[in-house]
C-alpha positions as CSV (number, residue, x, y, z in Angstrom):
1,X,21.9,-12.0,-35.2
2,X,23.8,-10.7,-32.1
3,X,24.6,-13.4,-29.5
4,X,22.5,-11.5,-26.8
5,X,19.5,-11.6,-29.1
6,X,19.9,-15.3,-29.8
7,X,20.0,-16.0,-26.0
8,X,16.9,-13.8,-25.6
9,X,14.9,-15.7,-28.3
10,X,16.0,-19.1,-27.1
11,X,15.1,-18.3,-23.4
12,X,11.7,-16.8,-24.5
13,X,10.7,-19.9,-26.4
14,X,11.9,-22.3,-23.7
15,X,9.7,-20.5,-21.2
16,X,6.7,-20.8,-23.4
17,X,7.1,-24.6,-23.7
18,X,8.8,-24.8,-27.2
19,X,11.6,-27.4,-27.4
20,X,13.2,-26.2,-30.6
21,X,15.7,-23.5,-31.0
22,X,14.1,-20.1,-31.5
23,X,16.5,-18.5,-34.0
24,X,16.0,-21.4,-36.3
25,X,12.3,-20.9,-36.1
26,X,12.6,-17.2,-36.6
27,X,14.9,-17.5,-39.6
28,X,13.2,-20.4,-41.4
29,X,9.6,-20.6,-40.3
30,X,8.9,-16.9,-41.1
31,X,10.1,-17.5,-44.7
32,X,7.7,-20.6,-44.8
33,X,4.8,-18.4,-43.7
34,X,5.6,-15.7,-46.2
35,X,5.9,-18.3,-49.0
36,X,2.6,-19.9,-48.1
37,X,0.9,-16.5,-47.8
38,X,2.2,-15.3,-51.2
39,X,1.3,-18.5,-53.0
40,X,-2.2,-18.4,-51.5
41,X,-2.9,-14.9,-52.6
42,X,-2.3,-15.7,-56.3
43,X,-4.1,-19.1,-56.0
44,X,-7.2,-17.4,-54.6
45,X,-7.2,-14.7,-57.3
46,X,-7.0,-17.3,-60.1
47,X,-9.5,-19.7,-58.3
48,X,-11.9,-16.7,-58.1
49,X,-12.4,-16.9,-61.9
50,X,-13.6,-20.5,-61.6
51,X,-15.6,-20.0,-58.4
52,X,-17.6,-17.1,-59.9
53,X,-17.1,-17.8,-63.7
54,X,-19.9,-20.4,-64.1
55,X,-22.4,-17.9,-62.8
56,X,-21.2,-14.6,-64.2
57,X,-19.0,-15.7,-67.1
58,X,-15.3,-15.2,-67.3
59,X,-15.5,-11.7,-68.7
60,X,-13.5,-8.5,-68.4
61,X,-15.7,-7.4,-65.5
62,X,-14.9,-10.6,-63.5
63,X,-11.2,-10.2,-63.9
64,X,-11.4,-6.5,-63.1
65,X,-13.5,-7.2,-59.9
66,X,-11.1,-9.9,-58.7
67,X,-8.0,-7.7,-59.3
68,X,-9.7,-4.8,-57.6
69,X,-10.6,-6.9,-54.6
70,X,-7.2,-8.4,-54.3
71,X,-5.3,-5.1,-54.5
72,X,-7.7,-3.3,-52.1
73,X,-7.5,-6.2,-49.6
74,X,-3.7,-6.4,-49.8
75,X,-3.4,-2.6,-49.3
76,X,-5.6,-2.7,-46.2
77,X,-3.7,-5.7,-45.0
78,X,-0.4,-4.0,-45.4
79,X,-1.6,-1.0,-43.4
80,X,-3.1,-3.0,-40.6
81,X,-0.3,-5.5,-40.5
82,X,2.3,-2.8,-40.1
83,X,0.5,-1.1,-37.2
84,X,-0.2,-4.5,-35.5
85,X,3.5,-5.4,-35.8
86,X,4.6,-2.1,-34.2
87,X,2.4,-3.0,-31.2
88,X,4.6,-6.0,-30.4
89,X,5.6,-8.7,-32.9
90,X,4.8,-12.2,-31.7
91,X,5.1,-15.4,-33.6
92,X,1.8,-16.6,-32.3
93,X,0.1,-13.6,-33.9
94,X,1.7,-14.3,-37.3
95,X,0.4,-17.9,-37.1
96,X,-3.1,-16.6,-36.2
97,X,-3.2,-14.6,-39.4
98,X,-2.7,-17.8,-41.4
99,X,-5.1,-19.7,-39.3
100,X,-8.0,-17.3,-39.7
101,X,-7.3,-16.9,-43.4
102,X,-7.3,-20.6,-43.9
103,X,-10.5,-21.1,-42.0
104,X,-12.3,-18.6,-44.2
105,X,-11.0,-20.2,-47.4
106,X,-12.2,-23.6,-46.1
107,X,-15.8,-22.3,-46.0
108,X,-15.8,-20.5,-49.4
109,X,-17.4,-23.5,-51.2
110,X,-20.3,-23.3,-48.8
111,X,-20.6,-19.5,-48.9
112,X,-20.6,-19.4,-52.7
113,X,-24.2,-20.3,-53.4
114,X,-25.9,-18.0,-50.9
115,X,-23.6,-15.1,-51.8
116,X,-24.3,-15.5,-55.5
117,X,-28.1,-15.7,-54.8
118,X,-28.1,-12.5,-52.8
119,X,-25.9,-10.6,-55.3
120,X,-27.7,-11.6,-58.5
121,X,-30.3,-8.8,-58.5
122,X,-27.6,-6.1,-58.3
123,X,-26.7,-6.2,-62.0
124,X,-23.6,-7.8,-63.5
125,X,-20.9,-5.2,-62.5
126,X,-22.0,-4.6,-59.0
127,X,-23.0,-8.3,-58.4
128,X,-19.6,-9.7,-59.4
129,X,-17.8,-7.0,-57.3
130,X,-20.0,-7.7,-54.2
131,X,-19.6,-11.5,-54.6
132,X,-15.8,-11.2,-55.0
133,X,-15.6,-8.9,-52.0
134,X,-17.6,-11.2,-49.7
135,X,-15.9,-14.4,-50.6
136,X,-12.2,-13.2,-51.0
137,X,-11.7,-9.9,-49.3
138,X,-11.4,-11.2,-45.7
139,X,-8.8,-13.9,-46.3
140,X,-6.8,-11.6,-48.6
141,X,-6.7,-8.8,-46.0
142,X,-5.3,-11.3,-43.4
143,X,-2.7,-12.6,-45.9
144,X,-1.8,-9.0,-46.7
145,X,-1.0,-8.5,-43.0
146,X,1.6,-11.2,-43.1
147,X,4.5,-9.5,-44.9
148,X,4.8,-6.3,-42.8
149,X,4.4,-8.4,-39.7
150,X,7.0,-10.8,-40.8
151,X,9.4,-8.0,-41.6
152,X,9.0,-6.6,-38.1
153,X,9.4,-10.1,-36.6
154,X,12.4,-11.0,-38.7
155,X,14.4,-7.8,-38.6
156,X,17.1,-7.8,-35.8
157,X,17.9,-4.2,-36.0
158,X,17.4,-1.0,-38.0
159,X,20.6,-1.6,-40.0
160,X,19.0,-4.6,-41.7
161,X,15.4,-3.5,-42.1
162,X,15.9,-2.8,-45.8
163,X,17.5,-6.1,-46.5
164,X,14.9,-8.0,-44.5
165,X,12.0,-6.3,-46.2
166,X,13.6,-7.0,-49.6
167,X,14.1,-10.7,-48.8
168,X,10.6,-11.0,-47.4
169,X,8.9,-9.5,-50.5
170,X,11.2,-11.4,-52.8
171,X,10.3,-14.7,-51.2
172,X,6.6,-13.9,-51.3
173,X,6.7,-12.8,-54.9
174,X,8.6,-15.9,-56.0
175,X,6.0,-18.1,-54.2
176,X,3.3,-16.1,-56.0
177,X,4.9,-16.7,-59.4
178,X,5.2,-20.5,-58.7
179,X,1.6,-20.6,-57.5
180,X,0.3,-18.8,-60.6
181,X,2.0,-21.3,-62.9
182,X,1.0,-24.4,-60.9
183,X,-2.6,-23.4,-60.3
184,X,-3.3,-22.1,-63.8
185,X,-1.2,-24.5,-65.9
186,X,-1.7,-27.8,-63.9
187,X,-3.7,-27.9,-60.7
188,X,-7.1,-26.6,-61.7
189,X,-7.6,-29.0,-64.6
190,X,-6.2,-32.0,-62.6
191,X,-7.5,-31.4,-59.0
192,X,-10.6,-29.3,-59.6
193,X,-11.7,-26.0,-58.2
194,X,-13.4,-27.1,-55.0
195,X,-10.7,-29.4,-53.8
196,X,-8.0,-26.9,-54.7
197,X,-9.8,-24.2,-52.8
198,X,-10.0,-26.6,-49.8
199,X,-6.4,-27.5,-50.3
200,X,-5.4,-23.9,-50.1
201,X,-7.3,-23.5,-46.8
202,X,-5.7,-26.7,-45.5
203,X,-2.2,-25.5,-46.4
204,X,-2.8,-22.2,-44.5
205,X,-4.3,-23.9,-41.5
206,X,-1.6,-26.6,-41.4
207,X,1.2,-24.0,-41.6
208,X,-0.4,-22.1,-38.8
209,X,-0.8,-25.1,-36.6
210,X,2.9,-26.1,-37.2
211,X,4.0,-22.7,-36.0
212,X,1.8,-22.8,-33.0
213,X,2.9,-26.2,-31.8
214,X,6.4,-26.4,-33.3
215,X,8.0,-29.7,-32.5
216,X,6.4,-30.1,-29.2
217,X,5.3,-33.7,-28.4
218,X,2.9,-32.6,-25.7
219,X,-0.4,-34.3,-25.6
220,X,-2.2,-31.0,-26.3
221,X,-0.2,-30.5,-29.5
222,X,-0.8,-34.0,-30.7
223,X,-4.5,-33.7,-30.1
224,X,-4.7,-30.4,-31.9
225,X,-3.0,-31.8,-34.9
226,X,-5.2,-34.9,-35.0
227,X,-8.3,-32.7,-34.6
228,X,-7.2,-30.5,-37.5
229,X,-6.4,-33.5,-39.7
230,X,-9.8,-35.0,-39.0
231,X,-11.6,-31.7,-39.6
232,X,-9.8,-31.3,-42.9
233,X,-10.6,-34.8,-44.0
234,X,-14.3,-34.4,-43.2
235,X,-14.4,-31.1,-45.0
236,X,-12.8,-32.6,-48.1
237,X,-15.1,-35.6,-48.1
238,X,-18.4,-33.8,-47.6
239,X,-17.4,-30.7,-49.5
240,X,-19.3,-29.7,-52.7
241,X,-16.9,-31.3,-55.3
242,X,-16.5,-30.9,-59.0
243,X,-18.4,-34.1,-59.7
244,X,-21.4,-34.8,-61.7
245,X,-23.4,-35.9,-58.7
246,X,-26.5,-33.7,-59.1
247,X,-29.5,-35.1,-60.9
248,X,-29.4,-33.9,-64.6
249,X,-25.7,-33.2,-64.6
250,X,-23.9,-35.8,-66.8
251,X,-20.4,-34.4,-66.6
252,X,-18.4,-31.6,-65.0
253,X,-14.8,-30.9,-65.8
254,X,-12.4,-28.1,-65.2
255,X,-10.3,-27.6,-68.4
256,X,-7.5,-25.2,-69.0
257,X,-10.0,-22.8,-70.5
258,X,-13.1,-23.0,-68.4
259,X,-15.7,-25.1,-66.6
260,X,-17.3,-27.6,-68.9
261,X,-20.7,-29.1,-68.0
262,X,-23.1,-31.5,-69.8
263,X,-26.6,-31.3,-68.4
264,X,-30.0,-32.8,-69.3
265,X,-33.4,-31.2,-68.7
266,X,-36.8,-31.7,-70.2
267,X,-35.6,-33.9,-73.1
268,X,-32.7,-31.6,-74.0
269,X,-29.0,-32.1,-73.5
270,X,-26.8,-29.0,-73.2
271,X,-23.1,-28.2,-73.2
272,X,-22.3,-25.3,-70.8
273,X,-19.0,-23.5,-70.9
274,X,-18.5,-21.2,-67.9
275,X,-22.2,-21.3,-67.4
276,X,-23.1,-20.3,-71.0
277,X,-25.0,-22.6,-73.3
278,X,-23.0,-23.6,-76.4
279,X,-25.0,-26.6,-77.6
280,X,-28.5,-27.9,-77.2
281,X,-29.8,-31.1,-78.7
282,X,-32.9,-33.3,-78.5
283,X,-31.9,-36.3,-76.5
284,X,-34.2,-38.6,-78.5
285,X,-33.2,-37.5,-82.1
286,X,-29.8,-36.0,-81.5
287,X,-30.9,-33.0,-83.6
288,X,-29.9,-29.5,-82.6
289,X,-32.5,-27.4,-80.8
290,X,-30.8,-24.1,-81.7
291,X,-32.5,-22.5,-84.7
292,X,-29.2,-20.9,-85.8
293,X,-27.9,-24.3,-86.8
294,X,-30.8,-24.5,-89.3
295,X,-30.1,-21.0,-90.6
296,X,-26.4,-21.8,-91.2
297,X,-27.7,-24.3,-93.8
298,X,-28.6,-21.3,-96.0
299,X,-24.9,-21.0,-96.8
300,X,-25.1,-24.4,-98.6
301,X,-27.6,-22.9,-101.1
302,X,-24.9,-20.7,-102.6
303,X,-23.0,-23.8,-103.8
304,X,-23.9,-26.3,-106.5
305,X,-22.1,-29.1,-104.7
306,X,-20.5,-29.7,-101.3
307,X,-17.1,-28.2,-100.8
308,X,-14.6,-27.7,-98.0
309,X,-15.7,-26.0,-94.8
310,X,-13.7,-24.6,-91.8
311,X,-15.6,-24.3,-88.5
312,X,-14.1,-22.2,-85.7
313,X,-15.6,-23.3,-82.4
314,X,-16.7,-26.9,-82.3
315,X,-19.1,-26.9,-79.3
316,X,-21.1,-30.1,-79.2
317,X,-20.5,-30.7,-83.0
318,X,-24.0,-29.9,-84.2
319,X,-22.8,-27.8,-87.1
320,X,-20.2,-30.4,-88.1
321,X,-22.8,-33.1,-88.2
322,X,-25.1,-31.1,-90.5
323,X,-22.4,-30.3,-93.0
324,X,-20.5,-33.6,-92.9
325,X,-23.8,-35.4,-93.3
326,X,-24.3,-33.7,-96.7
327,X,-20.9,-34.5,-98.0
328,X,-18.9,-31.5,-97.0
329,X,-15.3,-31.9,-96.0
330,X,-15.0,-30.3,-92.6
331,X,-12.1,-29.0,-90.6
332,X,-12.8,-27.8,-87.1
333,X,-10.7,-25.6,-84.8
334,X,-11.5,-25.9,-81.1
335,X,-9.1,-24.4,-78.5
336,X,-10.2,-26.7,-75.7
337,X,-9.6,-30.5,-76.1
338,X,-12.1,-31.2,-73.3
339,X,-14.9,-29.7,-75.4
340,X,-13.9,-32.0,-78.2
341,X,-14.0,-35.0,-75.9
342,X,-17.4,-34.0,-74.5
343,X,-18.7,-33.6,-78.1
344,X,-17.7,-37.2,-78.8
345,X,-18.8,-38.7,-75.5
346,X,-22.1,-37.0,-75.0
347,X,-23.2,-35.5,-78.4
348,X,-22.4,-38.2,-80.8
349,X,-19.6,-36.5,-82.8
350,X,-17.8,-39.2,-84.8
351,X,-14.1,-39.0,-85.6
352,X,-14.6,-39.3,-89.3
353,X,-17.0,-36.3,-89.4
354,X,-14.3,-33.7,-89.0
355,X,-10.6,-33.2,-88.6
356,X,-10.3,-31.3,-85.3
357,X,-7.4,-29.0,-84.5
358,X,-6.8,-27.9,-80.9
359,X,-5.6,-24.3,-81.1
360,X,-6.9,-20.7,-81.2
361,X,-9.0,-20.0,-84.3
362,X,-7.0,-17.0,-85.4
363,X,-3.8,-18.8,-84.7
364,X,-4.9,-21.6,-87.0
365,X,-5.9,-19.1,-89.8
366,X,-2.6,-17.4,-89.5
367,X,-0.6,-20.6,-89.9
368,X,-2.6,-22.8,-92.3
369,X,-1.8,-22.7,-96.0
370,X,-5.2,-24.2,-96.9
371,X,-8.1,-22.4,-98.4
372,X,-11.8,-23.0,-97.9
373,X,-15.1,-22.6,-99.7
374,X,-16.9,-21.7,-96.5
375,X,-15.7,-20.5,-93.1
376,X,-18.2,-20.6,-90.2
377,X,-17.4,-18.7,-87.0
378,X,-19.3,-20.2,-84.0
379,X,-17.0,-19.4,-81.1
380,X,-19.0,-16.7,-79.3
381,X,-20.8,-17.3,-76.0
382,X,-22.8,-15.0,-73.8
383,X,-20.2,-14.6,-71.1
384,X,-17.6,-13.1,-73.4
385,X,-16.8,-12.5,-77.0
386,X,-13.3,-13.3,-78.1
387,X,-12.4,-9.8,-79.2
388,X,-9.5,-10.9,-81.4
389,X,-11.9,-12.8,-83.7
390,X,-14.2,-9.9,-84.5
391,X,-11.8,-7.3,-85.7
392,X,-10.9,-5.9,-89.2
393,X,-7.6,-7.7,-89.0
394,X,-9.2,-11.0,-88.2
395,X,-11.7,-10.7,-91.0
396,X,-8.9,-9.8,-93.4
397,X,-7.1,-13.0,-92.4
398,X,-10.3,-15.0,-92.9
399,X,-10.7,-13.4,-96.4
400,X,-7.2,-14.6,-97.3
401,X,-8.2,-18.2,-96.5
402,X,-11.3,-18.2,-98.6
403,X,-11.4,-19.3,-102.3
404,X,-12.6,-16.5,-104.7
405,X,-16.2,-15.7,-103.9
406,X,-16.0,-17.9,-100.8
407,X,-18.4,-17.1,-97.9
408,X,-17.9,-16.3,-94.2
409,X,-20.9,-17.2,-92.0
410,X,-20.8,-16.0,-88.4
411,X,-23.2,-17.0,-85.6
412,X,-23.6,-14.3,-82.9
413,X,-26.0,-13.7,-80.0
414,X,-27.5,-10.3,-79.3
415,X,-30.3,-8.7,-77.3
416,X,-32.0,-7.3,-80.4
417,X,-31.7,-7.5,-84.2
418,X,-30.4,-4.0,-84.4
419,X,-28.1,-4.1,-81.4
420,X,-25.0,-1.9,-81.8
421,X,-22.9,-5.0,-81.6
422,X,-24.7,-6.5,-84.7
423,X,-24.3,-3.3,-86.7
424,X,-20.7,-2.6,-85.7
425,X,-19.8,-6.2,-86.7
426,X,-21.5,-5.8,-90.0
427,X,-19.8,-2.5,-90.9
428,X,-16.4,-3.9,-89.8
429,X,-16.9,-6.9,-92.1
430,X,-17.8,-4.5,-94.9
431,X,-14.3,-3.1,-94.6
432,X,-13.0,-6.4,-96.0
433,X,-15.9,-8.1,-97.9
434,X,-18.0,-6.6,-100.7
435,X,-21.3,-7.8,-99.4
436,X,-22.6,-8.4,-95.9
437,X,-26.1,-9.5,-94.9
438,X,-27.7,-10.2,-91.5
439,X,-30.1,-13.1,-91.0
440,X,-32.2,-12.6,-87.8
441,X,-33.7,-15.4,-85.9
442,X,-35.4,-14.3,-82.6
443,X,-38.9,-13.0,-82.4
444,X,-39.9,-10.3,-81.6
445,X,-36.9,-8.3,-82.9
446,X,-36.1,-6.8,-79.5
447,X,-35.5,-10.1,-77.6
448,X,-32.4,-12.1,-76.9
449,X,-31.5,-14.5,-79.7
450,X,-29.0,-15.4,-82.5
451,X,-28.3,-13.8,-85.8
452,X,-26.2,-15.2,-88.7
453,X,-24.0,-12.7,-90.6
454,X,-23.0,-13.7,-94.1
455,X,-20.1,-12.0,-95.8
456,X,-18.6,-12.5,-99.3
457,X,-17.2,-10.7,-102.3
458,X,-20.1,-12.1,-104.4
459,X,-23.7,-10.8,-104.2
460,X,-25.5,-12.6,-101.4
461,X,-28.6,-13.4,-103.4
462,X,-30.1,-16.9,-104.0
463,X,-31.3,-18.2,-107.2
464,X,-34.2,-19.7,-105.3
465,X,-35.7,-18.9,-101.9
466,X,-35.5,-21.5,-99.1
467,X,-38.4,-24.1,-99.1
468,X,-41.7,-22.8,-97.8
469,X,-42.3,-24.2,-94.2
470,X,-45.2,-26.4,-93.4
471,X,-44.6,-26.3,-89.6
472,X,-44.0,-23.3,-87.4
473,X,-41.5,-25.3,-85.3
474,X,-39.3,-26.7,-88.1
475,X,-35.9,-26.2,-89.7
476,X,-37.7,-24.9,-92.8
477,X,-39.5,-22.2,-90.9
478,X,-36.2,-21.1,-89.2
479,X,-34.5,-20.8,-92.6
480,X,-37.4,-19.0,-94.3
481,X,-37.9,-16.6,-91.4
482,X,-34.3,-15.6,-91.3
483,X,-34.0,-15.2,-95.1
484,X,-37.3,-13.2,-95.4
485,X,-36.2,-10.8,-92.7
486,X,-32.6,-10.4,-93.9
487,X,-31.2,-6.9,-93.8
488,X,-28.0,-4.9,-94.6
489,X,-26.4,-2.3,-92.4
490,X,-25.6,1.0,-94.0
491,X,-21.9,2.0,-93.4
492,X,-21.0,5.1,-91.4
493,X,-21.5,6.4,-87.9
494,X,-20.5,3.1,-86.3
495,X,-17.2,2.1,-84.7
496,X,-15.0,-0.2,-86.8
497,X,-13.6,-3.0,-84.6
498,X,-9.9,-3.3,-84.7
499,X,-7.1,-5.0,-82.7
500,X,-6.3,-1.6,-81.2
501,X,-9.9,-0.5,-80.3
502,X,-12.6,-3.0,-79.6
503,X,-15.4,-2.3,-77.1
504,X,-17.2,-5.7,-77.5
505,X,-16.6,-6.5,-73.8
506,X,-18.7,-3.5,-72.8
507,X,-21.4,-4.3,-75.3
508,X,-21.5,-7.9,-74.1
509,X,-22.4,-6.9,-70.5
510,X,-26.2,-6.6,-71.1
511,X,-26.1,-9.7,-73.3
512,X,-24.5,-11.6,-70.5
513,X,-27.0,-10.5,-67.9
514,X,-30.0,-11.4,-70.0
515,X,-28.6,-14.7,-71.2
516,X,-27.6,-15.9,-67.7
517,X,-30.9,-14.8,-66.1
518,X,-32.7,-16.9,-68.7
519,X,-30.5,-19.9,-68.0
520,X,-30.8,-19.6,-64.2
521,X,-34.6,-19.4,-64.5
522,X,-34.6,-22.5,-66.8
523,X,-32.5,-24.8,-64.7
524,X,-32.2,-25.7,-61.1
525,X,-29.3,-23.7,-59.7
526,X,-27.3,-26.8,-58.9
527,X,-27.4,-27.7,-62.6
528,X,-26.5,-24.4,-64.1
529,X,-24.0,-23.2,-61.5
């Protein structure tokens, strides 16, 4: 910086009551602001999936909405920030941007519930876009204004504008990369979503206050800092945390893969993953309340004696307990260790009932050298369907891990027996297996419910029908109903699901809407989201 400019900056700051050297502030503090701003942008984008995910599910639509809102907000922020900077760059204004953004972030935990309630009737796509916009667009616009304003404030002349802009955006991007790794890999599972959201707001407000007060020891600055610290402490203490403090909520934990909740209501204990129900048991007996668990027992009838079974998707362990209890040797693959721990702590899963491997199901199938008599796929929730597990390539991999004439049993959820998702899955399985049959469960056929798809190279016919039920609400009834209403899907005219082309995210939208509306009606909002 030319000497005359240094004198100008130093004199200007002395006149405004700052006791530290202005060029140091200009050269260092601006980079601090840019770093904090860049880190906060990525932190908010990732946190958005956990703020909204328990209500909407972490689906393709949620990620698309958050990315759209982030990019639109930054674009608007860049435009406004550049114009605001040309009107006269001042350090106080740069600090004000961080302060306002931080204050908005601090109230997001309180805004979340009313915003979700207002947006819910709009339908999944519009609702998630509106909620993401209301909660995250304002602070992201303010953070988008930081970079162009910092460039204008930092550049000492036209001959260094390019270099200054490059440095500013490089620092901001590096901070964003660091934040993405820290937030996604470490902080969310350890700190929790609410505290991390508040922490982001605190960081923004604290950085702004530091710039506004500098190293001044005046009484006003000290009081301001003490007030800010006290306000932050109060917000953190009284804020809605990630704790199981609500009646009926036994546990809440943020894992690396989603929000895990265990809740109780009307004699049932449920495992919720990102707001979708994955396990439901009777609290008195410990038996599963999901009829599909009874229907999966039909697969046992194809074997003269217990064999070796692989389960992909552990959930609360209800399926494991059924098979292990009848002498089957069970291996289970569960990507999330927190789910396994919840199954053991809250759903009675014993260590000896299954060998549990913590990895992706398809990854396990690709690397294991073992073969199985039966493979059960139970890894699909209402919020999203892991597309890589329902493709022709995935079914071919499963086929290679089955003994001759082994069986694949897949539990899925659909809005009707003859939903396009059900039929497309069936014809895709027919590309690999000789025989595929669907066992429907829900009544009437056009309502939300589960189906079990069986696939094998052997004919899927039983020597004897399942036992005749004596009670409408019994495991025997569920099995007999599913078997009596079994159907096959004729090939042709339906898309084959592949790794290259797979529209299941689109098909899952209506399923997600119906499933979550049912869940929100069943539970108090504080329990389910």
